[in-house]
C-alpha positions as CSV (number, residue, x, y, z in Angstrom):
1,M,-79.8,14.0,18.5
2,F,-78.4,16.8,21.2
3,H,-74.8,16.5,20.0
4,S,-76.1,17.1,16.1
5,L,-77.6,20.0,17.2
6,Y,-74.6,21.4,19.1
7,V,-72.2,20.8,16.5
8,R,-74.3,22.5,13.9
9,K,-75.0,25.8,16.8
10,H,-70.7,25.8,17.2
11,V,-70.5,25.6,13.0
12,F,-72.9,28.2,12.4
13,S,-71.1,30.8,14.8
14,L,-67.7,30.0,13.4
15,W,-69.0,31.2,9.6
16,A,-70.5,33.9,11.5
17,V,-67.5,35.0,13.2
18,C,-65.5,34.6,10.0
19,L,-67.8,36.5,8.0
20,I,-67.9,39.3,10.3
21,A,-63.7,39.3,9.9
22,L,-63.9,39.2,6.2
23,A,-66.6,42.2,6.2
24,S,-64.1,44.2,8.8
25,V,-61.2,43.9,6.3
26,G,-63.5,44.5,3.3
27,L,-64.6,47.6,4.6
28,A,-61.3,49.0,6.3
29,G,-59.7,48.2,2.5
30,L,-62.3,49.8,0.9
31,P,-61.5,53.8,1.2
32,S,-57.7,53.4,0.1
33,Q,-58.8,51.5,-2.8
34,A,-61.7,54.3,-3.4
35,L,-58.8,56.7,-3.2
36,A,-56.8,54.9,-5.4
37,Q,-59.3,54.6,-8.0
38,N,-60.0,58.6,-7.8
39,R,-56.3,59.3,-8.3
40,T,-55.9,56.9,-11.4
41,L,-59.0,57.2,-13.2
42,P,-59.6,61.1,-14.1
43,D,-62.4,62.4,-16.1
44,F,-61.5,64.6,-18.9
45,T,-64.8,65.5,-20.1
46,D,-64.9,69.0,-18.5
47,L,-61.3,70.0,-20.1
48,V,-62.5,69.0,-23.5
49,E,-65.5,71.5,-23.2
50,Q,-63.2,74.1,-21.7
51,V,-60.2,73.6,-24.1
52,G,-61.8,72.0,-27.0
53,P,-63.0,75.1,-28.8
54,S,-59.2,76.5,-28.3
55,V,-57.8,74.2,-30.7
56,V,-57.5,74.6,-34.4
57,N,-56.9,72.2,-37.5
58,I,-54.1,73.4,-39.8
59,R,-53.7,72.4,-43.0
60,T,-51.0,73.4,-45.7
61,I,-51.4,73.7,-49.5
62,D,-48.8,74.1,-52.1
63,K,-49.8,75.6,-55.3
64,V,-47.9,73.7,-58.5
65,A,-47.8,74.4,-62.5
66,P,-50.0,72.1,-64.6
67,Q,-48.0,69.5,-66.4
68,S,-47.1,70.8,-69.8
69,A,-49.0,69.3,-73.3
70,Q,-45.9,66.3,-73.8
71,N,-46.8,65.2,-69.9
72,Q,-50.5,65.7,-70.5
73,P,-52.7,62.1,-70.9
74,A,-53.1,61.5,-74.6
75,D,-56.2,62.6,-76.0
76,P,-58.6,59.4,-76.5
77,Q,-59.3,60.1,-80.1
78,D,-55.6,60.4,-81.2
79,E,-55.2,57.0,-79.2
80,E,-57.9,55.4,-81.2
81,M,-56.4,56.7,-84.9
82,Q,-53.3,55.7,-83.5
83,E,-54.7,51.8,-83.0
84,L,-56.5,52.1,-86.3
85,F,-53.6,52.8,-88.3
86,R,-51.7,50.3,-86.8
87,R,-54.1,47.4,-87.2
88,F,-55.0,48.2,-90.7
89,F,-51.4,49.6,-91.8
90,G,-49.1,48.2,-90.1
91,I,-47.4,51.7,-89.3
92,P,-47.3,54.0,-86.7
93,M,-49.5,57.2,-87.3
94,P,-47.4,59.9,-88.3
95,N,-46.6,62.4,-86.2
96,A,-48.1,65.6,-86.2
97,P,-48.6,69.0,-84.2
98,R,-51.4,68.2,-81.2
99,Q,-54.1,70.7,-81.5
100,Q,-55.6,71.9,-78.4
101,R,-59.5,71.4,-78.6
102,P,-61.6,74.6,-79.2
103,N,-63.2,76.5,-76.2
104,R,-60.8,74.3,-73.9
105,P,-60.2,76.6,-70.2
106,Q,-56.6,77.9,-70.1
107,Q,-55.2,75.5,-67.3
108,Q,-54.6,76.9,-64.2
109,P,-52.1,76.4,-61.3
110,E,-53.5,73.0,-59.3
111,E,-53.4,72.9,-55.5
112,Q,-51.5,69.8,-53.9
113,P,-52.1,69.3,-50.4
114,R,-48.9,69.6,-48.3
115,G,-49.8,68.5,-44.8
116,V,-51.8,68.8,-42.1
117,G,-51.2,69.9,-38.0
118,S,-52.8,71.0,-35.3
119,G,-52.5,74.7,-33.1
120,F,-54.3,76.7,-30.3
121,I,-55.6,80.2,-30.5
122,L,-53.7,82.4,-28.6
123,T,-55.6,85.7,-28.3
124,A,-59.5,86.6,-29.2
125,D,-58.3,88.7,-32.5
126,G,-56.8,85.6,-33.8
127,F,-52.8,85.1,-32.9
128,I,-53.0,80.8,-33.2
129,M,-49.3,79.4,-32.4
130,T,-48.5,75.7,-33.8
131,N,-44.7,74.5,-34.8
132,A,-42.7,75.7,-37.3
133,H,-42.1,72.5,-39.0
134,V,-46.3,72.4,-39.7
135,V,-46.1,75.8,-41.7
136,D,-42.3,76.0,-42.9
137,G,-42.3,76.7,-46.5
138,A,-45.9,76.5,-47.1
139,Q,-47.8,79.0,-49.9
140,Q,-51.1,79.0,-48.0
141,V,-51.8,77.9,-44.6
142,I,-55.9,77.2,-44.1
143,V,-56.9,77.1,-40.1
144,T,-60.4,75.2,-39.0
145,L,-61.6,76.3,-36.2
146,T,-64.1,73.9,-34.3
147,D,-67.4,75.2,-35.5
148,K,-65.9,74.4,-39.2
149,R,-65.3,78.3,-40.1
150,E,-62.1,77.9,-42.2
151,F,-59.7,80.9,-42.4
152,V,-56.9,81.6,-44.9
153,A,-54.1,82.2,-42.2
154,R,-50.8,84.9,-42.2
155,I,-47.9,83.5,-41.4
156,V,-46.5,86.3,-38.8
157,G,-43.1,84.4,-37.9
158,S,-41.3,81.2,-37.4
159,D,-38.4,79.4,-35.4
160,K,-36.9,77.0,-36.6
161,R,-34.4,76.3,-33.7
162,T,-37.3,75.9,-31.0
163,D,-39.8,75.0,-33.8
164,V,-42.3,77.7,-32.6
165,A,-44.6,79.5,-35.0
166,V,-47.3,82.4,-34.7
167,V,-49.5,82.4,-37.5
168,K,-52.7,84.9,-38.0
169,I,-56.4,84.8,-39.1
170,E,-58.6,87.7,-39.7
171,A,-61.7,87.1,-37.1
172,T,-62.7,88.4,-33.5
173,G,-64.4,86.7,-30.5
174,L,-61.9,83.5,-30.3
175,P,-61.5,81.4,-27.5
176,P,-58.2,81.7,-26.1
177,V,-56.4,79.1,-24.1
178,K,-55.0,79.7,-20.4
179,L,-51.2,79.5,-20.7
180,G,-50.1,77.4,-17.7
181,D,-46.4,77.0,-15.7
182,P,-44.6,74.1,-17.2
183,N,-41.9,74.5,-13.9
184,R,-45.4,73.2,-11.9
185,L,-45.8,69.9,-13.8
186,K,-44.6,66.7,-11.6
187,V,-43.3,63.4,-12.8
188,G,-46.5,61.2,-12.8
189,E,-49.2,63.8,-13.2
190,W,-52.2,63.4,-15.7
191,V,-52.0,65.6,-19.0
192,M,-53.9,65.6,-22.0
193,A,-53.8,66.4,-25.4
194,I,-56.2,67.9,-28.5
195,G,-55.2,67.6,-32.1
196,S,-55.6,66.1,-35.4
197,P,-53.6,62.8,-35.5
198,F,-53.7,61.8,-39.4
199,G,-56.2,64.2,-40.3
200,L,-58.8,63.2,-37.6
201,E,-60.0,66.5,-35.8
202,N,-60.4,66.9,-32.3
203,T,-59.4,63.9,-31.3
204,V,-58.5,63.7,-27.8
205,T,-55.6,61.6,-26.1
206,A,-54.3,61.2,-22.1
207,G,-51.5,60.0,-20.3
208,I,-48.9,61.3,-17.7
209,V,-45.6,63.3,-17.4
210,S,-42.8,60.6,-17.8
211,A,-39.7,62.8,-17.5
212,K,-38.9,67.0,-17.5
213,G,-36.5,68.4,-19.0
214,R,-35.3,66.1,-21.6
215,D,-32.4,67.3,-23.6
216,T,-33.1,66.3,-27.3
217,G,-32.5,70.4,-28.6
218,D,-30.2,72.7,-28.4
219,Y,-32.3,75.4,-27.0
220,L,-35.4,73.5,-25.4
221,P,-35.7,71.2,-22.5
222,F,-38.8,69.2,-23.5
223,I,-41.7,67.5,-21.7
224,Q,-41.8,63.9,-22.1
225,T,-45.3,62.4,-21.9
226,D,-46.6,59.1,-22.9
227,V,-49.6,60.7,-24.6
228,A,-50.6,59.6,-27.6
229,I,-49.3,61.6,-30.5
230,N,-49.2,60.5,-33.8
231,P,-48.8,62.8,-37.3
232,G,-51.1,65.7,-37.4
233,N,-50.9,66.3,-33.5
234,S,-48.0,68.4,-34.1
235,G,-48.5,72.2,-33.0
236,G,-51.2,70.8,-30.8
237,P,-51.5,71.6,-27.2
238,L,-50.7,69.9,-24.2
239,I,-53.0,70.4,-21.3
240,N,-52.8,70.0,-17.7
241,M,-55.7,68.9,-15.5
242,R,-56.7,72.5,-14.4
243,G,-57.3,73.1,-18.5
244,E,-54.1,75.3,-18.7
245,V,-51.7,74.7,-21.9
246,V,-48.5,74.1,-20.8
247,G,-46.7,72.6,-23.7
248,I,-46.6,72.1,-27.4
249,N,-46.6,68.7,-28.8
250,S,-43.8,68.6,-31.1
251,Q,-41.9,65.5,-31.5
252,I,-42.4,61.6,-31.0
253,Y,-39.5,58.7,-30.5
254,S,-40.8,56.1,-33.0
255,R,-39.4,53.4,-35.2
256,S,-42.3,52.8,-37.3
257,G,-43.5,56.6,-38.1
258,G,-46.6,56.1,-35.6
259,F,-46.6,56.3,-31.4
260,M,-44.2,54.2,-29.5
261,G,-45.2,55.2,-25.8
262,I,-42.6,58.5,-26.2
263,S,-43.9,61.8,-27.3
264,F,-42.0,65.3,-26.1
265,A,-43.6,68.5,-25.7
266,I,-42.5,72.3,-25.8
267,P,-42.4,74.1,-22.5
268,I,-45.1,76.7,-23.1
269,D,-43.4,79.4,-21.1
270,E,-40.3,78.7,-23.4
271,A,-42.8,78.6,-26.7
272,A,-44.4,81.9,-25.0
273,N,-41.2,83.9,-24.9
274,V,-40.6,83.0,-29.0
275,S,-43.9,84.0,-30.0
276,N,-43.6,87.2,-28.6
277,Q,-40.9,87.7,-30.3
278,L,-42.3,86.7,-33.3
279,R,-45.3,88.8,-32.8
280,A,-43.1,92.0,-32.5
281,S,-40.3,91.7,-35.2
282,G,-41.1,88.8,-36.6
283,R,-37.9,87.1,-35.7
284,V,-36.4,85.9,-32.5
285,Q,-33.4,87.5,-31.4
286,R,-30.6,85.2,-29.4
287,G,-27.5,86.2,-27.6
288,R,-24.2,84.2,-28.4
289,L,-20.7,83.8,-26.5
290,G,-19.1,82.6,-29.7
291,V,-17.7,79.4,-28.2
292,G,-18.0,75.4,-28.8
293,I,-19.2,73.6,-25.6
294,G,-19.0,70.1,-24.7
295,E,-20.2,68.1,-21.9
296,V,-17.6,67.4,-18.4
297,T,-17.7,64.0,-17.8
298,K,-16.8,62.4,-14.2
299,E,-13.6,61.4,-15.1
300,V,-12.5,65.0,-16.0
301,A,-14.1,66.5,-12.9
302,E,-12.0,64.2,-10.9
303,S,-9.0,64.9,-12.6
304,L,-9.3,68.7,-12.4
305,G,-10.4,68.4,-8.8
306,M,-13.8,69.2,-9.2
307,S,-16.5,68.6,-6.5
308,K,-18.9,66.7,-9.1
309,P,-19.0,66.7,-13.1
310,Q,-20.9,70.0,-14.3
311,G,-20.5,73.3,-16.4
312,A,-19.8,73.6,-20.0
313,F,-16.4,72.8,-21.4
314,V,-15.1,75.0,-23.9
315,S,-13.8,72.9,-26.8
316,S,-13.0,75.7,-29.0
317,V,-13.7,79.8,-29.4
318,E,-14.7,81.4,-32.6
319,P,-12.3,84.3,-33.9
320,G,-13.6,87.5,-33.5
321,S,-16.6,86.5,-30.9
322,P,-17.7,88.0,-27.6
323,A,-15.2,85.2,-26.1
324,E,-12.5,85.6,-27.7
325,K,-12.2,89.0,-27.3
326,V,-12.5,88.7,-23.0
327,G,-9.9,85.9,-23.3
328,I,-12.0,82.5,-23.5
329,E,-9.8,80.0,-24.2
330,A,-9.9,76.3,-25.3
331,G,-10.2,74.2,-22.1
332,D,-12.2,76.3,-20.0
333,I,-14.9,75.2,-17.9
334,I,-17.8,78.0,-17.5
335,L,-19.3,77.7,-14.5
336,K,-21.9,80.4,-14.3
337,F,-23.8,82.6,-16.2
338,D,-24.6,86.0,-14.3
339,G,-24.8,83.7,-11.4
340,K,-26.8,80.7,-12.6
341,T,-25.1,77.5,-12.0
342,I,-24.7,75.8,-15.6
343,E,-25.1,72.1,-14.0
344,K,-25.0,70.4,-17.7
345,S,-23.3,72.3,-21.4
346,S,-27.2,72.4,-22.5
347,D,-27.6,74.9,-19.9
348,L,-25.5,77.3,-21.4
349,P,-26.6,77.9,-25.1
350,R,-30.2,78.2,-23.5
351,T,-29.0,80.8,-20.9
352,V,-27.3,82.8,-23.2
353,G,-29.8,82.4,-26.1
354,N,-32.7,84.0,-23.9
355,T,-30.2,87.1,-22.8
356,K,-30.8,90.2,-25.0
357,P,-27.6,90.8,-27.4
358,G,-25.6,93.6,-26.1
359,T,-26.2,92.8,-22.7
360,N,-23.3,93.4,-19.9
361,S,-22.9,89.7,-18.3
362,K,-20.2,87.7,-15.9
363,L,-19.1,84.4,-16.7
364,T,-17.4,82.2,-13.9
365,V,-14.6,80.0,-15.2
366,L,-12.7,77.3,-14.1
367,R,-9.1,77.6,-16.0
368,R,-6.0,75.0,-14.9
369,G,-7.9,74.7,-11.3
370,V,-8.0,78.7,-11.1
371,T,-11.8,80.1,-10.7
372,R,-12.0,83.9,-11.9
373,E,-14.7,85.9,-13.2
374,V,-14.9,87.1,-16.8
375,A,-17.2,90.2,-17.4
376,I,-18.3,90.0,-21.6
377,T,-20.9,91.5,-23.5
378,V,-23.1,89.0,-25.0
379,G,-23.6,89.1,-28.8
380,E,-26.0,87.9,-30.9
381,F,-26.5,84.7,-32.2
382,E,-25.3,83.7,-36.1
383,P,-24.5,80.4,-37.4
384,E,-21.6,78.8,-36.5
385,K,-18.6,78.4,-38.4
386,V,-17.1,75.2,-39.0
387,A,-13.4,74.7,-40.1
388,S,-11.4,72.0,-40.6
389,T,-7.8,72.1,-40.7
390,K,-4.8,69.3,-40.7
391,P,-1.6,69.8,-38.7
392,A,1.6,70.4,-40.4
393,A,4.5,67.6,-40.0
394,A,6.6,68.3,-37.0
395,E,10.0,69.0,-37.8
396,K,12.0,68.3,-34.6
397,A,13.3,65.1,-33.2
398,P,10.1,63.2,-30.9
399,D,10.0,62.9,-27.4
400,N,10.6,59.1,-26.3
401,S,11.3,60.0,-22.6
402,T,10.4,56.7,-20.5
403,A,7.7,59.1,-19.2
404,A,6.1,59.7,-22.2
405,Q,6.5,55.9,-23.2
406,L,4.7,54.8,-19.9
407,L,1.7,57.1,-20.9
408,G,1.9,55.4,-24.6
409,L,2.6,58.6,-26.1
410,T,5.8,60.1,-28.6
411,V,5.2,63.6,-29.1
412,S,7.2,66.2,-31.0
413,D,7.8,70.1,-31.0
414,M,5.2,72.1,-33.1
415,T,6.8,73.8,-36.2
416,D,6.2,78.0,-36.4
417,G,3.6,77.1,-39.4
418,L,1.7,75.0,-37.0
419,K,1.2,77.4,-34.4
420,K,0.3,79.8,-36.8
421,E,-2.5,77.3,-38.2
422,L,-4.2,76.7,-35.1
423,K,-3.4,80.0,-33.4
424,L,-1.7,78.2,-30.5
425,R,1.2,79.4,-28.5
426,G,2.4,76.0,-28.0
427,G,1.8,72.5,-27.2
428,V,3.5,69.1,-28.2
429,R,2.4,67.1,-31.4
430,V,1.4,63.4,-31.2
431,D,3.4,61.1,-33.1
432,A,2.6,57.8,-32.0
433,V,0.1,56.3,-29.6
434,A,-0.2,53.1,-27.8
435,E,-1.9,51.9,-25.0
436,P,-2.7,53.8,-22.7
437,A,-3.3,56.9,-24.6
438,L,-4.9,54.6,-27.4
439,R,-7.4,53.6,-25.2
440,A,-8.1,57.1,-24.0
441,G,-9.1,58.4,-27.5
442,I,-5.7,60.3,-28.7
443,R,-4.7,60.2,-32.5
444,E,-1.9,60.6,-34.3
445,G,-1.8,64.6,-35.0
446,D,-3.5,65.7,-32.3
447,V,-1.7,68.6,-30.4
448,I,-1.6,68.4,-26.4
449,T,-1.7,71.9,-24.9
450,Q,-2.0,70.7,-21.1
451,I,-1.0,67.7,-18.9
452,A,-2.4,67.6,-15.3
453,N,-3.4,71.4,-15.7
454,F,-0.1,72.3,-16.4
455,E,0.7,74.3,-19.9
456,V,2.9,72.5,-22.1
457,N,4.5,74.6,-24.6
458,D,7.3,72.1,-26.0
459,T,8.6,68.6,-25.4
460,K,11.1,69.8,-22.7
461,A,8.1,71.4,-20.7
462,F,6.1,68.1,-21.4
463,T,8.8,65.9,-20.0
464,Q,9.3,68.0,-16.8
465,V,6.0,67.7,-15.8
466,L,5.5,64.3,-16.6
467,S,8.9,63.4,-14.4
468,K,6.7,65.0,-11.6
469,L,3.5,62.7,-11.4
470,D,2.6,60.0,-9.9
471,K,2.7,57.0,-12.5
472,S,0.4,55.1,-10.9
473,K,-2.6,58.1,-10.7
474,A,-4.9,58.8,-13.9
475,V,-3.8,61.9,-15.9
476,S,-5.8,64.4,-17.7
477,V,-4.9,65.7,-21.0
478,L,-6.1,68.3,-22.8
479,L,-5.4,68.3,-26.6
480,R,-6.5,70.0,-29.8
481,R,-7.8,68.3,-32.9
482,G,-8.1,70.3,-35.7
483,E,-10.3,73.7,-34.6
484,W,-11.7,71.7,-31.3
485,S,-10.4,71.2,-28.0
486,Q,-11.2,68.3,-25.6
487,Y,-10.1,66.4,-22.3
488,T,-9.4,63.2,-21.7
489,V,-7.9,60.7,-19.2
490,I,-5.1,58.2,-19.8
491,R,-4.9,56.1,-16.9
492,P,-2.1,54.0,-16.2
493,R,-1.3,50.3,-17.8
């Protein structure tokens, strides 16, 4: 009896100790769990109440002419008469001019729905921002506010390159949005979208910033999110947790036409710059240099002695452009514009495009291993000219030196006609290609203008440069293909 009571007492004590230990562990873990829940489960209700009234639905309409009489559905009485003649007489009713019914009203142009999008109010007097593709080509734009009031909007201006447009409605006392700073966004930060997906007005979706500075366009580094965006969301705002608009929802990545977890928004600072110009003059002015550019690869950077791949590789120079006037050449690498480092090629058109035409600027250019400063006057953007030329046949005997054969190249001197056609001072034409040049992407008909940062104006200079190179190391080659120049690297066999 005593033994049994003793065992029970100790078992009870052991259970008590275990329960206290488990409770201590649980209580110690509660603060961090609660903190995690607070971080991962934000409440968007206040944001919806704050920003929701500033978001509008945009409906576009086209007016189409009514169908001609020949294309109108047949009159029921005429069809009955046709059937009567066929059944009783076995012949079709003789064709007769169709008479218009008396008192039939004259047909007016019909309104045909064209599309649905979103937008948000910029000013209390009715300026609204949206996407250019939402209103592009529309004959009429209808804006619906959250209080169900409808207005016919006037398109103030539209810029297809940035996909930004501004429309105006005649109203006052509207609730404008507050614009934020997209540069303060952090990857992983919560954001919210309001719009009209599939025409469903005032739909709210939320997610996080997936990435910043996505290069999906020439002039805009997009904000990537996983916020659910579908057709009809275009032009709506992307909102941070402070209730500020940080972007315009513009694009999605999709294989099905619907949301697949990747959406893109235009940074609001870029869009605001465009909208200010549209409101001031109805169009956007952009600076230009007149160069075709490409990326500087890691291999090219190493072959040119650069510490890392950066800058914009000049692949072509437009005749008569600001770049040609100051001596920029194909093969140059633009490292800086007005002191701003060009990390990747897409940085250059954005930086230059945001510069007012006529501005005196400076370029930092790398040419054949030497860095130099070039003063340039920025021009005004215009569509680039795309040209294609076929090199004329070379006349002089090809170079079959051992060094050239090791690279897999057979080259010959350029004719005067080919030099004039391509606007080159010199170079050698590629007549045949084998490994390893073939593996480097060189083709028959290409013109080589530089080897290992040395100019080669003819086959003699080409052979001399090759004879001095270490045959076991990779060699950089600048070649011309039609109107375009590019770097490549030939690696030894």
